[in-house]
C-alpha positions in Angstrom: 0.0 0.0 0.0 1.2 3.5 -0.9 0.4 6.1 1.7 -0.2 9.6 0.5 0.0 12.3 3.3 -1.5 15.6 2.1 -1.2 18.9 4.1 -4.9 19.5 4.2 -8.1 17.4 4.0 -9.3 19.2 0.9 -6.2 18.3 -1.1 -6.2 14.8 0.3 -9.8 14.2 -0.9 -8.9 15.7 -4.4 -5.9 13.4 -4.6 -8.1 10.4 -3.8 -10.7 11.5 -6.5 -7.9 11.9 -9.0 -6.8 8.2 -8.6 -8.8 5.8 -10.8 -10.9 3.3 -8.8 -13.6 3.2 -6.2 -13.0 5.2 -3.1 -13.6 3.8 0.4 -13.8 6.3 3.2 -12.3 5.6 6.6 -11.9 7.6 9.7 -9.3 10.2 8.6 -8.3 8.5 5.4 -9.5 7.3 2.0 -8.5 4.1 0.3 -8.6 3.8 -3.5 -6.8 1.2 -5.6 -3.5 0.5 -4.0 -3.3 4.0 -2.4 -4.4 5.2 1.0 -4.7 8.9 1.2 -4.7 10.7 4.5 -3.9 14.2 5.6 -2.6 16.6 8.2 -4.6 19.6 9.4 -1.8 22.1 9.4 0.9 21.3 11.9 0.1 18.1 13.8 3.5 18.3 15.6 4.4 21.3 17.8 7.4 22.6 19.6 7.2 22.1 23.4 8.1 24.5 26.2 9.1 22.1 29.0 8.8 24.9 31.5 5.1 25.6 30.7 3.2 26.4 33.8 6.3 27.0 35.9 7.1 30.3 37.6 9.0 32.7 35.4 12.4 33.6 36.7 15.4 35.4 35.4 17.8 32.8 36.7 16.9 30.2 34.1 17.1 32.5 31.1 17.8 31.9 28.3 15.7 28.8 27.9 17.1 26.6 25.2 17.1 22.8 24.3 19.0 20.9 21.7 17.3 19.2 20.1 14.2 21.2 20.8 11.5 18.8 22.1 8.4 18.2 20.0 5.1 16.5 20.6 1.9 15.7 18.7 -0.5 18.6 19.1 -3.3 17.6 21.5 -5.8 19.5 19.3 -5.2 17.1 16.4 -3.9 14.0 18.3 -6.6 11.8 16.8 -5.4 12.5 13.2 -1.8 12.1 14.1 -2.5 8.6 15.5 -4.4 7.8 12.3 -1.3 8.6 10.2 1.0 6.9 12.7 -1.0 3.6 12.3 -1.1 3.9 8.5 2.7 4.4 8.4 3.1 1.0 10.1 1.0 -0.6 7.4 2.3 1.0 4.2 5.2 0.0 1.9 6.1 3.6 0.8 5.0 7.2 1.5 4.1 10.0 -0.8 4.7 13.4 0.7 2.0 15.8 -0.5 2.6 18.8 1.6 2.3 22.2 -0.1 5.2 23.0 -2.4 7.0 25.4 0.0 9.2 25.1 3.0 6.4 25.1 5.5 4.5 22.5 3.6 7.7 20.4 3.5 8.1 20.6 7.3 4.4 19.8 8.1 4.7 16.3 6.7 8.4 15.7 7.4 7.9 16.4 11.2 5.2 13.8 11.3 7.4 11.2 9.6 10.3 12.0 12.0 8.2 11.8 15.1 6.7 8.5 14.0 10.1 7.1 13.3 9.3 6.3 9.7 11.8 4.1 7.9 9.7 3.5 4.7 10.9 5.1 1.4 9.4 8.6 0.9 8.6 10.4 -2.4 7.6 14.0 -3.0 4.5 15.0 -4.8 4.8 18.6 -6.0 1.6 20.3 -6.9 -0.3 23.4 -5.7 -3.3 22.5 -7.9 -6.5 20.6 -6.9 -7.2 19.9 -10.6 -7.5 16.1 -11.0 -5.6 15.9 -14.3 -2.7 17.9 -12.8 -2.6 15.7 -9.7 -2.5 12.5 -11.9 0.4 14.0 -13.9 2.2 14.9 -10.6 1.8 11.3 -9.3 3.7 10.1 -12.3 6.5 12.6 -11.6 7.5 11.8 -8.0 11.0 12.6 -6.8 12.9 11.3 -3.7 11.9 13.3 -0.7 15.6 13.6 0.3 15.9 16.3 -2.4 13.5 18.5 -0.5 14.2 17.8 3.2 16.5 20.9 3.5 13.5 23.2 2.7 11.7 21.8 5.7 14.8 22.2 7.9 14.8 25.9 7.0 11.2 26.2 8.1 12.0 24.3 11.3 15.0 26.6 12.0 12.7 29.7 11.6 10.1 28.1 13.9 12.5 27.3 16.7 14.2 30.7 16.3 10.9 32.5 16.6 10.0 30.6 19.8 13.5 31.0 21.2 13.5 34.8 20.4 10.0 35.6 21.6 9.8 33.3 24.6 13.0 34.4 26.2 12.8 38.1 25.5 9.1 38.3 26.5 10.0 36.7 29.9 13.1 38.8 30.4 11.4 42.2 29.7 8.2 41.1 31.6 10.0 40.2 34.8 12.6 42.9 34.6 10.0 45.5 33.6 7.8 45.1 36.7 5.6 42.1 35.9 3.2 43.6 33.4 3.1 41.3 30.4 5.1 42.8 27.5 5.8 40.5 24.6 8.5 40.5 21.9 8.4 39.0 18.5 10.4 39.1 15.3 7.4 40.4 13.4 5.3 41.7 16.2 7.8 44.3 17.5 8.7 45.9 14.1 4.9 46.1 13.4 4.5 48.0 16.7 7.4 50.2 15.4 5.4 51.1 12.2 2.5 52.4 14.4 4.8 54.3 16.8 6.8 55.9 14.1 3.6 56.9 12.1 2.1 58.5 15.3 5.3 60.5 15.9 5.3 61.7 12.3 1.8 63.0 12.7 2.3 64.6 16.1 5.7 66.1 15.2 4.6 67.3 11.7 5.5 70.9 11.0 3.1 72.6 8.6 5.1 74.1 5.7 3.7 76.2 2.9 4.5 75.4 -0.8 3.2 76.9 -4.0 1.7 75.9 -7.3 1.5 78.1 -10.4 -1.7 78.0 -12.5 -2.1 79.7 -15.9 -5.1 80.3 -18.1 -4.6 80.1 -21.9 -7.3 81.3 -24.3 -7.8 80.1 -27.8 -10.2 80.7 -30.6 -13.8 81.6 -29.9 -12.8 82.6 -26.4 -12.2 79.0 -25.2 -10.1 79.1 -22.0 -8.2 76.2 -20.3 -6.4 76.3 -17.0 -3.1 74.5 -16.8 -0.6 73.8 -14.0 3.2 74.4 -14.2 5.2 71.2 -14.3 8.1 71.4 -11.9 11.5 70.4 -13.2 13.2 68.8 -10.3 16.6 69.0 -12.0 16.7 72.8 -12.4 13.9 74.3 -10.2 14.6 75.1 -6.5 12.6 72.3 -4.9 12.7 71.1 -1.3 13.1 67.4 -0.2 9.5 66.8 -1.1 9.8 68.2 -4.6 7.8 71.4 -3.7 8.5 75.0 -4.6 8.5 76.9 -1.2 9.2 80.4 -2.4 6.4 82.1 -4.4 9.0 84.7 -5.8 10.3 81.9 -8.1 6.9 81.8 -9.8 6.6 85.6 -9.9 10.0 85.9 -11.6 9.1 83.1 -14.0 5.9 84.8 -15.2 7.6 88.2 -15.3 10.4 86.8 -17.4 8.4 84.9 -20.0 9.2 86.1 -23.5 6.8 83.7 -25.2 3.2 84.5 -24.2 1.6 82.4 -27.0 1.9 78.8 -28.2 0.2 75.7 -29.4 -2.1 73.9 -27.0 -1.6 70.2 -27.7 -4.7 68.1 -26.8 -4.3 64.3 -26.8 -7.0 61.7 -26.1 -6.0 58.1 -25.1 -8.5 55.3 -24.5 -7.4 53.4 -21.4 -8.8 49.9 -20.9 -8.7 48.8 -17.3 -9.2 45.2 -16.3 -11.1 44.3 -13.1 -9.0 44.0 -9.9 -7.7 40.4 -9.4 -9.5 38.0 -7.1 -8.6 38.2 -3.4 -5.8 36.9 -1.4 -6.3 37.1 2.3 -4.7 40.5 2.9 -6.6 42.1 0.1 -9.8 40.6 1.3 -9.1 41.8 4.9 -8.3 45.4 3.8 -11.4 45.5 1.5 -13.7 44.2 4.3 -12.2 46.6 6.8 -13.0 49.6 4.5 -16.4 48.3 3.4 -17.8 46.9 6.6 -15.4 48.0 9.3 -14.5 44.3 10.0 -11.2 43.7 11.9 -8.6 41.6 10.1 -9.1 38.9 12.7 -12.9 38.9 12.1 -12.5 38.5 8.4 -10.1 35.6 8.9 -12.5 33.9 11.2 -15.4 34.4 8.7 -13.4 33.0 5.8 -12.4 30.0 8.0 -16.1 29.4 8.7 -17.0 29.8 5.0 -14.3 27.3 4.1 -14.6 24.7 6.9 -18.3 24.8 7.8 -20.0 25.7 4.5 -17.4 24.5 2.0 -18.3 27.7 0.1 -14.8 29.1 -0.7 -11.4 27.7 -1.5 -8.3 27.8 0.8 -8.4 31.2 2.6 -4.9 31.8 4.0 -3.3 32.5 0.7 -1.0 35.2 -0.4 -1.8 34.8 -4.1 -4.3 36.6 -6.3 -4.0 34.4 -9.4 -5.5 31.1 -10.5 -4.1 28.1 -12.4 -4.8 28.0 -16.1 -6.8 24.7 -15.5 -9.3 26.6 -13.3 -10.5 28.3 -16.5 -12.1 25.0 -17.6 -14.4 25.2 -14.6 -15.4 28.8 -15.2 -18.6 28.4 -17.1 -20.1 26.0 -14.5 -18.8 28.1 -11.6 -20.2 31.3 -13.0 -23.7 29.8 -13.2 -23.5 28.3 -9.7 -22.3 31.5 -8.1 -25.0 33.6 -9.7 -27.5 31.1 -8.6 -26.2 31.2 -5.0 -26.3 35.0 -5.0 -29.8 35.0 -6.7 -28.3 37.7 -9.0 -27.6 37.8 -12.7 -24.6 39.7 -13.9 -24.6 41.1 -17.4 -21.8 41.0 -19.9 -20.1 37.9 -18.5 -18.1 36.1 -21.1 -15.6 33.1 -21.1 -14.7 33.6 -24.8 -11.4 35.1 -23.6 -9.3 33.9 -20.7 -9.0 36.7 -18.0 -5.5 37.8 -16.8 -6.1 36.1 -13.4 -5.7 32.7 -14.9 -1.9 32.4 -15.0 -0.3 29.4 -13.5 3.1 31.1 -13.6 2.0 33.6 -11.0 0.5 31.0 -8.6 2.5 30.4 -5.4 1.7 27.5 -2.9 -2.0 28.4 -3.1 -4.2 30.2 -5.6 -6.6 33.1 -5.0 -9.7 32.8 -2.9 -12.7 32.1 -5.0 -16.1 30.4 -4.5 -16.5 26.7 -4.9 -19.0 24.8 -7.0 -21.1 24.0 -4.0 -24.7 25.1 -4.0 -25.0 27.6 -1.2 -28.2 29.0 0.4 -27.5 32.5 1.6 -30.0 32.0 4.4 -27.7 29.4 5.9 -25.0 31.9 6.3 -24.8 34.5 9.1 -25.2 38.1 7.9 -21.4 38.7 8.1 -20.6 35.4 6.4 -22.9 36.5 3.6 -21.1 39.8 3.2 -17.7 38.1 2.8 -19.0 35.4 0.5 -20.7 38.0 -1.7 -17.5 40.0 -1.8 -15.4 37.0 -2.8 -18.0 35.9 -5.4 -18.4 39.3 -6.9 -14.7 39.7 -7.4 -14.6 36.4 -9.1 -17.4 37.2 -11.5 -16.1 40.6 -12.6 -13.1 38.8 -14.0 -15.3 37.8 -16.9 -16.6 41.3 -17.6 -15.0 43.5 -20.3 -12.4 46.1 -19.3 -13.7 49.5 -18.1 -13.0 52.1 -20.8 -11.7 55.6 -19.7 -10.9 58.5 -22.0 -7.7 60.1 -20.6 -7.2 63.6 -22.0 -4.0 65.6 -21.7 -3.6 69.3 -22.6 -0.2 70.9 -22.6 1.6 74.0 -23.8 5.3 75.0 -23.9 6.2 78.6 -23.1 9.9 79.4 -23.1 10.7 75.7 -22.5 8.4 75.7 -19.5 5.7 73.1 -19.6 2.2 73.6 -18.4 -0.3 70.8 -18.4 -3.8 69.6 -17.4 -5.5 66.2 -17.4 -9.1 65.0 -17.4 -10.7 61.5 -17.3 -14.1 60.5 -18.6 -15.6 57.1 -18.2 -16.8 55.7 -21.5 -17.8 52.3 -20.3 -17.8 51.6 -16.5 -18.3 47.9 -16.9 -17.1 46.2 -13.6 -16.7 49.5 -11.9 -20.5 49.8 -11.6 -20.7 46.3 -10.1 -18.0 47.1 -7.5 -19.4 50.5 -6.8 -16.2 52.3 -7.8 -16.7 55.9 -8.9 -14.1 58.1 -10.5 -12.6 60.7 -8.1 -12.7 63.5 -10.6 -15.5 64.6 -12.8 -14.5 65.0 -16.5 -13.1 68.5 -17.1 -13.7 70.8 -20.0 -10.6 69.6 -21.9 -12.3 66.2 -22.4 -14.6 67.9 -24.8 -11.8 69.3 -26.9 -10.9 67.0 -29.9 -7.3 65.8 -30.5 -5.2 68.5 -32.2 -3.1 71.6 -31.8 -4.7 74.9 -31.1 -3.2 78.4 -31.0 -3.6 79.9 -27.5 -2.5 83.0 -25.5 -1.5 83.3 -21.9 -4.2 85.5 -20.4 -4.1 84.9 -16.6 -2.0 83.4 -13.9 -2.4 82.5 -10.2 0.0 81.4 -7.5 -1.8 79.0 -5.2 -0.6 78.5 -1.6 -0.8 74.9 -0.3 0.2 73.3 3.0 1.8 70.0 3.7 -0.2 67.4 5.5 0.9 64.7 7.9 0.4 61.1 6.9 -2.9 59.5 7.8 -3.3 57.5 11.0 -3.1 53.8 10.4 -6.2 51.7 10.1 -6.1 47.9 10.2 -6.4 47.9 6.4 -3.4 50.3 5.9 -1.3 48.6 8.6 -1.7 45.1 7.2 -1.0 46.5 3.7 2.2 48.2 4.9 3.3 44.9 6.4 3.4 43.5 2.8 5.9 46.2 1.7 7.7 47.3 4.9 11.0 47.4 2.9 10.1 50.9 1.7 10.8 52.2 5.2 14.2 50.7 5.3 17.1 53.2 5.0 19.8 50.6 4.4 19.7 49.8 0.7 21.3 46.4 1.2 18.7 45.3 3.8 15.9 46.8 1.6 17.0 44.7 -1.4 17.2 41.5 0.7 13.7 42.0 1.9 12.5 42.5 -1.7 14.4 39.5 -2.9 12.8 37.4 -0.2 9.4 38.0 -1.9 10.6 37.4 -5.4 7.8 35.8 -7.3 5.1 36.6 -4.8 2.7 38.9 -6.4 1.4 41.4 -3.8 4.3 40.9 -1.4 7.2 43.3 -1.9 9.6 43.3 1.1 7.2 42.0 3.7 7.1 40.9 7.3 4.7 38.3 8.6 2.5 36.2 6.4 -1.2 36.5 5.3 -2.0 33.8 7.9 -0.3 35.6 10.9 -0.8 39.4 10.3 -4.2 39.7 11.8 -3.1 37.7 14.9 -0.1 40.0 15.3 -2.3 43.1 15.2 -4.7 41.6 17.7 -1.8 40.6 20.0 -0.5 44.1 20.0 -3.9 45.4 21.0 -4.3 42.7 23.6 -0.9 43.6 25.1 -2.0 47.2 25.4 0.7 48.4 22.9 -1.8 49.8 20.4 -5.5 50.6 20.5 -8.4 51.0 18.2 -10.1 54.5 18.1 -13.0 54.0 15.7 -11.2 52.8 12.6 -7.8 54.2 13.5 -4.9 52.2 15.1 -2.9 54.3 17.5 0.0 53.5 19.8 -0.4 53.7 23.5 2.0 55.2 26.1 3.1 51.7 27.0 3.7 50.8 23.4 5.8 53.8 22.8 7.8 53.4 26.0 8.4 49.7 25.3 9.4 50.2 21.7 11.6 53.2 22.3 13.5 51.3 25.0 14.2 48.1 23.0 17.6 47.8 21.2 17.8 47.7 17.4 18.9 44.0 17.6 15.4 43.3 19.0 13.0 45.6 17.1 14.6 46.1 13.7 13.1 44.7 10.4 16.7 43.8 9.6 16.1 40.6 11.7 13.7 39.2 9.1 16.2 40.0 6.3 19.1 38.3 8.1 17.1 35.3 9.0 16.0 34.9 5.4 19.6 34.9 4.1 20.5 32.1 6.5 17.4 30.2 5.6 18.3 30.3 2.0 21.7 28.8 2.9 20.0 26.0 4.9 17.6 25.3 1.9 20.7 25.0 -0.4 22.3 22.6 2.0 25.2 24.9 2.7 24.5 25.3 6.4 22.7 23.2 9.1 19.5 24.5 10.8 21.6 25.2 13.9 23.4 28.0 12.2 20.3 30.2 12.4 19.2 28.9 15.8 22.7 29.5 17.4 22.9 33.0 16.0 19.5 33.9 17.5 20.6 32.4 20.8 23.6 34.6 20.8 21.4 37.7 20.3 19.2 36.6 23.2 22.1 36.0 25.4 23.6 39.4 24.7 20.3 41.2 25.6 19.9 39.2 28.8 23.6 39.9 29.7 22.9 43.6 30.0 21.1 42.9 33.2 17.5 43.4 34.5 18.5 46.5 36.5 18.8 48.5 33.3 15.2 47.8 32.2 12.7 50.5 33.2 9.3 49.7 34.7 6.7 49.3 31.9 3.4 50.8 32.9 0.2 52.1 31.2 -2.0 50.8 28.4 -3.9 47.5 29.1 -0.9 45.5 30.2 -1.5 43.6 33.4 -5.3 43.8 33.2 -6.2 40.1 33.3 -2.9 39.4 31.6 -0.6 38.8 34.6 2.6 36.8 33.9 2.4 33.1 34.6 4.4 33.6 37.8 1.5 35.5 39.3 -1.4 33.3 38.1 -3.8 32.1 40.8 -3.7 28.3 40.3 -5.4 25.1 41.4 -5.7 21.5 40.2 -8.3 20.0 37.9 -10.2 17.3 39.8 -10.8 15.4 36.5 -7.3 15.2 35.0 -5.0 16.4 37.8 -3.5 19.1 35.5 -3.0 22.8 36.6 -5.9 25.2 36.1 -5.8 29.0 36.7 -8.1 31.9 37.3 -9.1 33.8 34.2 -10.4 37.3 34.4 -12.8 37.1 31.5 -14.7 40.2 30.3 -18.1 38.4 30.5 -17.6 36.2 33.6 -14.5 35.1 35.4 -13.8 31.4 35.4 -11.1 28.7 35.8 -9.5 27.0 32.9 -6.5 24.8 32.1 -3.0 26.4 32.0 -2.3 24.1 29.0 -4.9 25.4 26.5 -4.4 22.3 24.3 -5.1 19.9 27.1 -7.5 17.1 26.1 -9.4 17.8 29.3 -11.2 21.0 28.6 -13.3 21.1 31.8 -14.0 24.7 33.0 -15.1 25.9 36.4 -17.1 28.7 37.8 -15.4 31.0 40.2 -17.0 30.9 43.6 -15.3 33.2 46.2 -12.0 32.8 44.6 -12.2 29.0 44.3 -13.1 26.8 41.2 -16.5 25.2 41.3 -17.2 22.6 38.7 -19.9 23.3 36.2 -22.8 20.9 36.2 -22.6 18.8 33.1 -25.7 17.9 31.2 -26.3 14.1 30.9 -25.4 12.7 27.5 -28.4 11.7 25.4 -27.5 8.3 23.9 -30.4 8.2 21.3 -28.2 8.9 18.2 -24.7 7.2 18.1 -22.1 9.3 16.1 -21.7 7.8 12.6 -18.2 9.3 12.3 -16.3 8.0 15.3 -18.6 5.4 16.8 -17.6 6.3 20.3 -19.8 9.3 21.0 -23.5 10.3 20.7 -25.0 13.3 18.8 -26.2 16.1 21.1 -28.6 18.8 20.0 -27.1 22.3 20.4 -28.4 25.9 19.7 -26.2 28.0 17.4 -24.6 30.9 19.3 -24.6 33.1 16.1 -28.2 32.4 15.0 -30.4 31.9 18.0 -33.3 29.6 17.2 -31.1 27.5 14.8 -30.0 24.1 16.0 -27.4 21.5 15.0 -26.1 18.2 16.4 -22.5 17.7 17.5 -20.6 14.6 18.8 -20.2 14.2 22.6 -16.8 12.8 21.8 -15.5 16.2 20.6 -12.9 16.5 23.3 -11.1 13.5 21.8 -11.1 15.0 18.3 -14.4 14.1 16.7 -15.6 17.1 14.7 -18.8 15.5 13.2 -21.7 17.9 12.9 -25.2 17.2 11.5 -27.9 19.8 10.8 -31.1 19.7 12.8 -34.1 18.2 10.9 -37.3 18.8 13.0 -35.6 17.8 16.3 -33.5 15.0 14.8 -30.0 14.9 13.3 -30.2 15.1 9.5 -29.0 11.9 7.9 
């Protein structure tokens, strides 16, 4: 038997469907022909902190283990055991992780922890198309050729934990006990907000000037034009502005040529619809349109994907689709319109839209709807908004380009250029569907035909303008800036390294973080009290500024990501072991700690410390069910007691009664309907928290990993 291990259930099921033969479904795997296809659910193996739950102390820092201990994630232990058992039965293994370093690691770490000795082959595909999968199954390569990529991802994972865990504990303890966290991406992101706020608050308003002239042609036709600054010869400041109005006064007074030919040129611009969404683009669009936080949009897409099967993989950084997806377009267009109960005009599949380009697809393609029939009434109001947004952006790919008449009028006087532009929408096409309006109304020059017209200078005006500070960050603009943070780097070498890191990634240009982590990072900064939301704006707090300003450059600089990437590339190429990065990070951590706690100020203010005490100050007790540590949690709604180890299989919670845990009364299990998925539990009727009055049935064995859900059919689980 050949065992295929996919990174995700969706890909695993598509691989099984691509293999000729009858499929037999097991618990966590599918058997077809002489293949058994199983899958991970992201990382099934996790790095372990052996000191979890112990008192934080300076004396045991830095924490470091070699090799760093790992364990199966308790959250997905059942699936890990499924794979472990199948590995004992198979003759060979086909590694079907995503074709990137993280995908390589996800399957490799399972094989390593299970002690696999069977031969392993690599399946390289980022496409769920069955024909493409069948082709890839005939082009397998030895997995040894790719192991170094997984080692690079492991080096980064260990380094991130080593860096964040030790420095968070060091600064929290030394800084007075309020929880202050450090992270390779988190801390530079805080820096973006702090620096932006300083720019705004320290902005000095400066005046600058623009010169406008009016030229008049035949029949008294007048056109207003603006002087085009020559940055090579004109006295401009660092922003390219003219700050002395006398320059313009002298220019007008010294003009020898007061007449010339007004050149009018029309150009028809055809603008294609914006590409389908990646996660970042979707988050920023939803933030602007609905005010959704990036974390909320991520959660909604996860529900649309996992619960409703309505959209494709959501944590993608790509806005393109494979060429093969175009074959599904006619059917998908019809299904999506049916789901939305809308008919879009001018949709055509006669020509392949620009989004279908396999060369631009990374590990995952853009987020688009699936072929599944969806009842919008089954979605929550917010899920429906996100689904319609994704669906609409897919459908407009098949609409003709918007047509805009771009008109330019210009005149040369004594080698000085004066110009004006105007835009007029001829065919709005997809712009109407997306509600996009042109910022400027078409000007008078749009009515002037192409040609050259004699004109005389009749008037001039010197306009005074004032510089404006940059806008406050919103979640949309902050996450967007995280995709191109290299533009703020003053060191040209570091800037280029960051750009090179994202080579081939459309929409990422010198980035920090990933599409899957950026929303979590923003939420963590808010949770720590470093930044706060004020309506739609993101603003740094006093604590955030104090903490960021104190940290050394070796801890807060975006240079860290650039340097780590260089070493990772060496690891991928087999030129260095993974320890080369880990040891370098350990040295940085040791150098920071060696400076001594006495040099660290007391960090106060913001939200730090409110219900977020360091582990050393947690009020603890013991769970009577499992014997593991539980601690008091100051929840916003109602305080309670929960497990210190949040991934513990025992998830019993307790009410707080006079500072002591009191066990919640558990409802008796109704054994009327055995679970058809696991066979060990019973289906229990539950009311939806999002839609009161709507019911579903879930397995009582959920603590042990059974995720089976059935919809309610008149008080019984739907079969």
